Structure formats: C-alpha cells, structure tokens
TIMIKOL-904288 format. One line per 10 residues: for each residue x, y, z of C-alpha. Coordinates in nm, 2 decimals. Layout:
<nodes>
X/Y/Z; ...
</nodes>
This chain:
<nodes>
4.41/-1.69/3.22; 4.06/-1.67/3.39; 3.77/-1.85/3.22; 3.44/-1.68/3.21; 3.27/-2.01/3.28; 3.40/-1.98/3.64; 3.16/-1.69/3.68; 2.85/-1.86/3.55; 2.73/-2.01/3.88; 2.63/-1.81/4.18
2.36/-1.85/4.45; 2.16/-1.62/4.68; 1.84/-1.65/4.88; 1.56/-1.39/4.90; 1.43/-1.53/5.23; 1.76/-1.63/5.41; 1.72/-1.58/5.79; 2.06/-1.41/5.80; 1.88/-1.10/5.65; 1.72/-1.03/5.98
2.04/-1.06/6.19; 2.25/-0.78/6.32; 2.53/-0.64/6.11; 2.81/-0.79/6.33; 2.68/-1.14/6.30; 2.62/-1.11/5.92; 2.98/-1.00/5.88; 3.12/-1.30/6.08; 2.90/-1.54/5.89; 3.01/-1.40/5.55
3.38/-1.39/5.65; 3.36/-1.76/5.76; 3.19/-1.85/5.43; 3.48/-1.67/5.25; 3.73/-1.86/5.46; 3.57/-2.19/5.37; 3.54/-2.11/5.00; 3.90/-2.02/4.97; 4.00/-2.37/5.08; 3.89/-2.50/4.74
3.82/-2.22/4.49; 4.02/-1.92/4.36; 3.99/-1.62/4.60; 3.85/-1.40/4.32; 3.58/-1.65/4.24; 3.49/-1.69/4.61; 3.46/-1.31/4.65; 3.25/-1.28/4.34; 3.00/-1.54/4.46; 2.98/-1.38/4.81
2.93/-1.03/4.67; 2.62/-1.16/4.49; 2.51/-1.37/4.80; 2.54/-1.07/5.04; 2.34/-0.83/4.82; 2.01/-1.00/4.92; 2.11/-0.98/5.29; 2.11/-0.60/5.32; 2.48/-0.61/5.39; 2.71/-0.36/5.21
3.04/-0.40/5.40; 3.34/-0.56/5.24; 3.41/-0.92/5.32; 3.73/-0.97/5.51; 3.99/-1.24/5.53; 4.02/-1.41/5.86; 4.38/-1.42/5.98; 4.31/-1.62/6.29; 4.48/-1.91/6.46; 4.31/-2.25/6.47
4.18/-2.20/6.83; 4.02/-1.86/6.75; 3.88/-1.99/6.43; 3.71/-2.28/6.60; 3.55/-2.03/6.85; 3.42/-1.82/6.56; 3.27/-2.12/6.38; 3.11/-2.23/6.71; 2.96/-1.88/6.75; 2.79/-1.90/6.41
2.69/-2.27/6.42; 2.53/-2.24/6.76; 2.35/-1.91/6.69; 1.97/-1.94/6.71; 1.73/-1.76/6.48; 1.35/-1.74/6.53; 1.13/-1.85/6.25; 0.80/-1.81/6.43; 0.70/-1.70/6.78; 0.76/-2.05/6.91
1.02/-2.20/6.67; 1.39/-2.15/6.70; 1.66/-2.30/6.48; 2.04/-2.30/6.48; 2.25/-2.19/6.18; 2.45/-2.51/6.15; 2.25/-2.68/5.87; 2.19/-2.35/5.68; 2.56/-2.26/5.70; 2.67/-2.60/5.56
2.40/-2.58/5.30; 2.53/-2.24/5.19; 2.88/-2.37/5.18; 2.80/-2.67/4.96; 2.58/-2.49/4.72; 2.81/-2.18/4.68; 3.13/-2.37/4.64; 3.03/-2.72/4.52; 2.84/-2.56/4.23; 2.60/-2.84/4.19
2.87/-3.09/4.10; 2.86/-3.40/4.32; 3.23/-3.49/4.29; 3.35/-3.14/4.34; 3.13/-3.10/4.65; 3.28/-3.42/4.80; 3.63/-3.29/4.75; 3.53/-2.95/4.90; 3.37/-3.14/5.20; 3.70/-3.31/5.28
3.87/-2.97/5.29; 3.59/-2.83/5.50; 3.61/-3.11/5.76; 3.98/-3.02/5.82; 3.88/-2.69/5.98; 3.55/-2.78/6.13; 3.55/-2.97/6.46; 3.43/-3.34/6.43; 3.12/-3.25/6.63; 2.97/-3.10/6.32
3.08/-3.35/6.06; 2.75/-3.53/6.09; 2.57/-3.21/5.98; 2.80/-3.17/5.68; 2.73/-3.53/5.58; 2.36/-3.49/5.63; 2.33/-3.19/5.41; 2.54/-3.36/5.13; 2.33/-3.67/5.16; 2.01/-3.48/5.13
2.14/-3.28/4.83; 2.27/-3.56/4.63; 2.17/-3.90/4.76; 1.81/-3.89/4.85; 1.50/-3.67/4.85; 1.57/-3.36/5.06; 1.40/-3.38/5.40; 1.58/-3.12/5.61; 1.38/-2.82/5.48; 1.10/-2.82/5.74
1.31/-2.95/6.02; 1.60/-2.71/5.98; 1.45/-2.43/5.77; 1.61/-2.48/5.43; 1.35/-2.30/5.24; 1.18/-2.41/4.92; 1.33/-2.11/4.74; 1.68/-2.21/4.86; 1.63/-2.57/4.75; 1.49/-2.47/4.41
1.80/-2.26/4.34; 2.02/-2.55/4.43; 1.83/-2.79/4.19; 1.85/-2.52/3.92; 2.23/-2.50/3.96; 2.26/-2.88/3.98; 2.06/-2.94/3.66; 2.26/-2.67/3.48; 2.59/-2.82/3.59; 2.49/-3.17/3.48
2.38/-3.05/3.13; 2.62/-3.07/2.84; 2.77/-2.77/2.67; 2.58/-2.67/2.36; 2.70/-2.43/2.09; 2.42/-2.26/1.89; 2.56/-2.06/1.61; 2.35/-1.80/1.43; 2.44/-1.69/1.08; 2.27/-1.49/0.81
2.32/-1.24/0.53; 2.27/-0.87/0.62; 1.96/-0.73/0.78; 1.76/-1.05/0.84; 1.69/-0.97/1.20; 1.94/-1.23/1.33; 2.07/-1.02/1.62; 1.71/-0.92/1.71; 1.62/-1.29/1.72; 1.91/-1.36/1.95
1.80/-1.08/2.18; 1.45/-1.22/2.18; 1.57/-1.56/2.30; 1.79/-1.40/2.57; 1.51/-1.16/2.66; 1.75/-0.87/2.67; 1.88/-0.64/2.40; 2.24/-0.75/2.42; 2.33/-0.80/2.05; 2.34/-0.49/1.83
2.03/-0.48/1.62; 1.96/-0.20/1.37; 1.84/-0.19/1.01; 2.21/-0.18/0.89; 2.48/-0.43/0.93; 2.59/-0.40/1.29; 2.74/-0.73/1.42; 3.10/-0.69/1.33; 3.26/-0.95/1.56; 3.20/-1.29/1.71
3.02/-1.26/2.04; 2.95/-1.57/2.26; 2.65/-1.52/2.49; 2.67/-1.78/2.76; 2.38/-1.87/2.99; 2.38/-1.84/3.37; 2.13/-2.05/3.56; 2.03/-1.80/3.83; 1.88/-1.46/3.76; 2.11/-1.16/3.80
2.10/-0.79/3.70; 2.46/-0.77/3.57; 2.68/-0.90/3.29; 3.02/-1.06/3.29; 3.25/-1.02/3.00; 3.59/-1.16/2.87; 3.82/-1.13/2.58; 4.19/-1.17/2.52; 4.25/-0.89/2.77; 4.08/-1.06/3.06
3.76/-1.07/3.26; 3.53/-0.79/3.36; 3.25/-0.86/3.61; 2.94/-0.68/3.74; 2.90/-0.47/3.42; 2.57/-0.28/3.34; 2.42/-0.30/2.99; 2.59/0.01/2.86; 2.93/-0.10/2.99; 2.89/-0.45/2.84
2.80/-0.31/2.50; 3.10/-0.08/2.50; 3.33/-0.38/2.57; 3.17/-0.60/2.30; 3.20/-0.32/2.05; 3.57/-0.30/2.09; 3.67/-0.67/2.06; 3.71/-0.90/1.77; 3.61/-1.21/1.97; 3.45/-1.20/2.31
3.22/-1.38/2.57; 2.93/-1.25/2.77; 2.78/-1.43/3.07; 2.42/-1.34/3.15; 2.10/-1.50/3.27; 1.87/-1.57/2.97; 1.51/-1.49/3.03; 1.44/-1.83/2.86; 1.42/-2.20/2.93; 1.76/-2.21/2.77
1.92/-2.07/3.09; 1.85/-2.41/3.24; 2.14/-2.55/3.03; 2.50/-2.47/2.95; 2.41/-2.29/2.63; 2.64/-2.07/2.43; 2.47/-1.86/2.16; 2.72/-1.73/1.91; 2.64/-1.42/1.70; 2.83/-1.38/1.38
2.85/-1.09/1.13; 2.63/-1.08/0.82; 2.83/-1.22/0.54; 2.74/-0.98/0.26; 2.81/-0.64/0.40; 2.96/-0.45/0.11; 3.11/-0.18/0.32; 3.34/-0.43/0.50; 3.42/-0.76/0.32; 3.60/-0.88/0.63
3.26/-0.95/0.80; 3.21/-1.24/0.56; 3.56/-1.37/0.62; 3.52/-1.36/1.00; 3.19/-1.55/0.98; 3.31/-1.81/0.74; 3.62/-1.87/0.95; 3.41/-1.92/1.26; 3.17/-2.16/1.08; 3.45/-2.37/0.94
3.65/-2.40/1.27; 3.38/-2.41/1.54; 3.23/-2.71/1.72; 2.87/-2.64/1.62; 2.58/-2.84/1.78; 2.30/-2.63/1.63; 2.33/-2.41/1.33; 2.06/-2.15/1.29; 2.04/-1.99/0.95; 1.82/-1.68/0.97
1.64/-1.57/0.66; 1.41/-1.27/0.60; 1.06/-1.38/0.49; 1.07/-1.11/0.22; 1.42/-1.17/0.06; 1.50/-1.54/0.08; 1.67/-1.69/-0.22; 1.87/-1.38/-0.30; 2.23/-1.41/-0.43; 2.38/-1.36/-0.08
2.17/-1.65/0.06; 2.25/-1.87/-0.23; 2.62/-1.83/-0.20; 2.63/-1.85/0.18; 2.42/-2.17/0.20; 2.64/-2.33/-0.07; 2.94/-2.25/0.14; 2.77/-2.40/0.45; 2.68/-2.72/0.26; 3.03/-2.77/0.14
3.24/-2.65/0.44; 3.05/-2.65/0.77; 2.99/-2.94/1.01; 2.70/-2.93/1.25; 2.46/-3.17/1.42; 2.13/-2.99/1.36; 2.03/-2.73/1.11; 1.74/-2.49/1.17; 1.62/-2.24/0.91; 1.45/-1.95/1.09
1.22/-1.76/0.87; 1.22/-1.42/1.05; 1.03/-1.10/1.02; 0.70/-1.27/0.93; 0.52/-0.98/1.09; 0.61/-0.77/0.79; 0.43/-1.00/0.55; 0.10/-0.89/0.40; -0.21/-1.10/0.47; -0.33/-1.02/0.12
-0.02/-1.10/-0.08; 0.18/-1.35/0.13; 0.07/-1.69/0.25; 0.29/-1.82/0.54; 0.22/-2.17/0.42; 0.35/-2.07/0.07; 0.66/-1.91/0.21; 0.74/-2.22/0.42; 0.68/-2.45/0.12; 0.89/-2.24/-0.11
1.18/-2.22/0.13; 1.16/-2.60/0.18; 1.18/-2.65/-0.20; 1.47/-2.40/-0.22; 1.68/-2.58/0.04; 1.61/-2.92/-0.11; 1.72/-2.78/-0.45; 2.05/-2.68/-0.27; 2.07/-3.04/-0.16; 2.01/-2.98/0.21
1.86/-3.26/0.41; 1.73/-3.31/0.77; 1.66/-2.94/0.84; 1.38/-2.78/1.04; 1.20/-2.47/0.92; 1.10/-2.23/1.20; 0.87/-1.94/1.11; 0.91/-1.66/1.36; 0.88/-1.29/1.44; 1.19/-1.21/1.64
1.09/-0.85/1.70; 0.74/-0.93/1.80; 0.86/-1.21/2.03; 1.12/-0.98/2.20; 0.87/-0.69/2.26; 0.59/-0.91/2.40; 0.83/-1.12/2.61; 0.98/-0.81/2.77; 0.64/-0.66/2.83; 0.51/-0.98/3.00
0.82/-1.01/3.22; 0.84/-0.65/3.32; 0.47/-0.57/3.33; 0.48/-0.34/3.64; 0.80/-0.16/3.54; 0.80/-0.17/3.16; 1.00/0.11/3.01; 0.97/0.03/2.64; 0.74/0.15/2.37; 0.38/0.07/2.47
0.25/0.16/2.12; 0.48/-0.11/1.98; 0.35/-0.36/2.24; -0.01/-0.29/2.14; 0.09/-0.31/1.77; 0.22/-0.66/1.81; -0.06/-0.76/2.04; -0.32/-0.66/1.77; -0.12/-0.81/1.49; -0.07/-1.15/1.65
-0.42/-1.19/1.79; -0.62/-1.06/1.50; -0.45/-1.22/1.20; -0.51/-1.59/1.18; -0.23/-1.64/0.93; 0.02/-1.52/1.19; -0.05/-1.80/1.44; 0.30/-1.92/1.39; 0.29/-2.16/1.68; 0.09/-2.40/1.47
0.40/-2.46/1.25; 0.58/-2.62/1.55; 0.53/-2.93/1.76; 0.29/-2.84/2.04; 0.45/-2.72/2.36; 0.31/-2.70/2.71; 0.15/-2.36/2.69; 0.01/-2.41/3.05; 0.37/-2.38/3.17; 0.39/-2.04/3.01
0.05/-1.93/3.13; 0.13/-2.04/3.49; 0.41/-1.78/3.51; 0.16/-1.50/3.45; -0.16/-1.65/3.61; -0.21/-1.36/3.85; -0.21/-1.09/3.58; -0.47/-0.99/3.33; -0.25/-1.06/3.03; -0.43/-1.32/2.83
-0.43/-1.13/2.51; -0.06/-1.05/2.54; 0.02/-1.41/2.61; -0.18/-1.53/2.31; 0.01/-1.28/2.09; 0.35/-1.39/2.24; 0.28/-1.76/2.17; 0.17/-1.68/1.82; 0.51/-1.51/1.74; 0.66/-1.86/1.74
0.93/-1.76/1.99; 0.83/-1.99/2.28; 0.82/-2.29/2.04; 1.15/-2.19/1.88; 1.32/-2.18/2.22; 1.17/-2.52/2.30; 1.32/-2.67/1.99; 1.66/-2.53/2.08; 1.62/-2.66/2.44; 1.52/-3.01/2.32
1.83/-3.03/2.10; 2.07/-2.88/2.37
</nodes>
C-alpha cells in the first residue's frame, strides 16, 4: 500500500537554465532524469516528482521511458551532459553539474544515506568520466560548504530548496493533536496555522472524522490525499474537501504557509466531543486520543464558554486516559470578547486556576484569535491577488491595532518579529502586520515549532 509520506518531498527551480532550452532538449533531459530516478524509487513516485519539476520549465509533454540499449543510452547522457547553456553574453556552462544536482536532490530527498545508495546505482549507468562530477556534487551538498554555485551555476534558489528539503528530512516526526468541545473554533485555528481553509469550519459541528494534515517543505498549489482506498494526487481544494468529507480516517499532504512546514509535522483534527446530534463524534475522538502517539496535545477552548460541562468532562477524560508530551490550552475567539466586560488577563488567570483545580500540571496557556490570524495571514500572503472579504480584513486590522487589551503577543515568549517583517518589507502593510502579530498566531506557531 502506498504511503502518503512518499509524496511529501518534491523539488523544482524557478530559474533553471533548462527553461530556455528547446523543447526537444527539455524532453531528453527529463526522460533521462526519469530513467535515473527509476533506478532507485518507485516509478509512480519518480513520475510525480518530475511532473512538478517540469511545470516550472514550460514543458507540458508527457515524460517517456527510455527503452534504449546501453550504447544508445550513453550517447544520450553525453548529449545532455556536454550541452552548453549561456548564462551571460560571455559565460557558458555545461549541464553536467546541474543534471547531477537535480538527480541527487530529486531522488535523494535530502537524506545523506539514501543519496549515497542512489549514487551507486547512478554510477552503474554513467560512464566513469563523469563520476568525479557526481562525487563533487554530493560532497558539496553534504560534506562541506557548497562552492559550486558560482562556478557551475547552481543558483541560490536551487540551493535554498535543497537545504529546505534536507532540514525537513532530518527533522523528527511530530504529531500535534487538536481536540475540543463543539464550536470553539478548533478547525479555524488549524486552518490559520496551515494558512489555507482545509479543515471544515462553521458555527455548527462539522469535523466528523479524523483528518491528518501533513506538512510538505516546498510550496505547491495542489493537495495529495490518502485513505484506506489509496492515494489521490494533484487535487484542487474542492476535490480534496470532497474526499475528506467521505472518509472516516484520512491524510492530506500540503505545504503549510507556516514555519511548521520546515518540519515533519502532522496536525490531527478530531471531531468535537459533545455534538448531541451524533454521539459517535465523541467516541471517535476519545478513541484517537487514547490510542495515538501524541507529541503535542492542543486543547481549544472558547474564551466565552470555558468551564462548561462538556469541557469539564472532556478534560477529566484526558487527564485520566491520554498520554502526551506537551499540553497547550489555546484560548480561542478572544476577538469576540468585550473590552468593557472582559479582561484578557482575568480570562487567562481564571483558566489557569480552572486547570489546576482539575489537577493538570505543566501546561501552556495560549490566548489567540484563530479567525483574525487566518484572515490577516491570508491577506498578507496574497496581497496582490486577495479574493477574500476585504471588510473582514479591515475589521480585524482595526480591532487588533486599536484595542490595547487585544495585543495577545505579549502573553507569549518574544519571537523575532523582524523575521516576519522581512517577508513583507517591500509592501506598505505595517498596520496589517501589527494586527497579525497581535492575534497571537505567529507566537503560537513558534511554540509548536519549538516543541516539534
């Protein structure tokens, strides 16, 4: 059975010199990459990786298998590896280093040991004349500071993608389970972290199954999905939601618009436990909590309704039956609190006392506005093509810049806000950035990242 993790890692380059080549040469280059990849990886996985890779090369044709004898194959490799491309008017380079770079990054997946095994297979079909280049690329990727970029035009963008993949591969897998009673904004908070509206989020109970959202390290505009019936790849948002709505237990691979995409993070969304219209929701969640390997448990509470009977019962169940390494109490929907009637400090203090009364220890309280964070994050990241509700954007901007009591970031350890600002330095978005930071979302993600 296919594992969706196999589809987590892919690579492409926006400034690859192959983009400017003629169609015939592109086809040969890609067919040879396919031939190399299939020496080591499953054919379907290789084809998947290359379909993403070729999208940025302005190449739409199907990749073909090469059924050539050894002599013909060597001639084809020679044609590609000796081909020159012009970077500037006076500078010419051959493709040999770039081709081997593409091979090792695409099919080694940032794993040193796997890349070494793949290299041995690669050397069986590449003439010894080019083994030095293969070794040089590997040495520069894994054994020393990379110094082939200027000399052989491995661009900074290409290198950065490799290091992103490598750091992702070297990270440990982390399961972050979200649980709550009904209508606390749990799924909205998950969407805010991911930066996409993937989990169903309405004012009624909507999560009815267990959905695992797994991070991918490189940005992509598609979704991969799996359940007991198999894997579906290259889905759009509508297709992905249709699949998740029809399965009891499923996985979704997607790039998170979050620092959490730098690590092998699995965010698990569970149904609200007190949905009176379907008591199986509670059974599904409790079973998942009792039997999962939980690194971080995020219990989401509404700022307005904490301490209700449903919370009391569910928290007692967790205390008595659930094992986890870290516990975070996310106080959500704080944007709905009144500045006249509600003190955020009082809410935090009261919830702390409430949890201590239930005999919880070593927990973190995280005040947050999931909806505000989601809306402002999406606006900031899609400034030139934003298709959401601009009135809602302006509403949250005003709320989180004008109300001093909603500066939620002050309840967290300080993070490097300059890193956030740097991403948007060329835009006139200071007020929106200030509002976004004040929702607490960036700090909340940093806590999860530090624990992952």
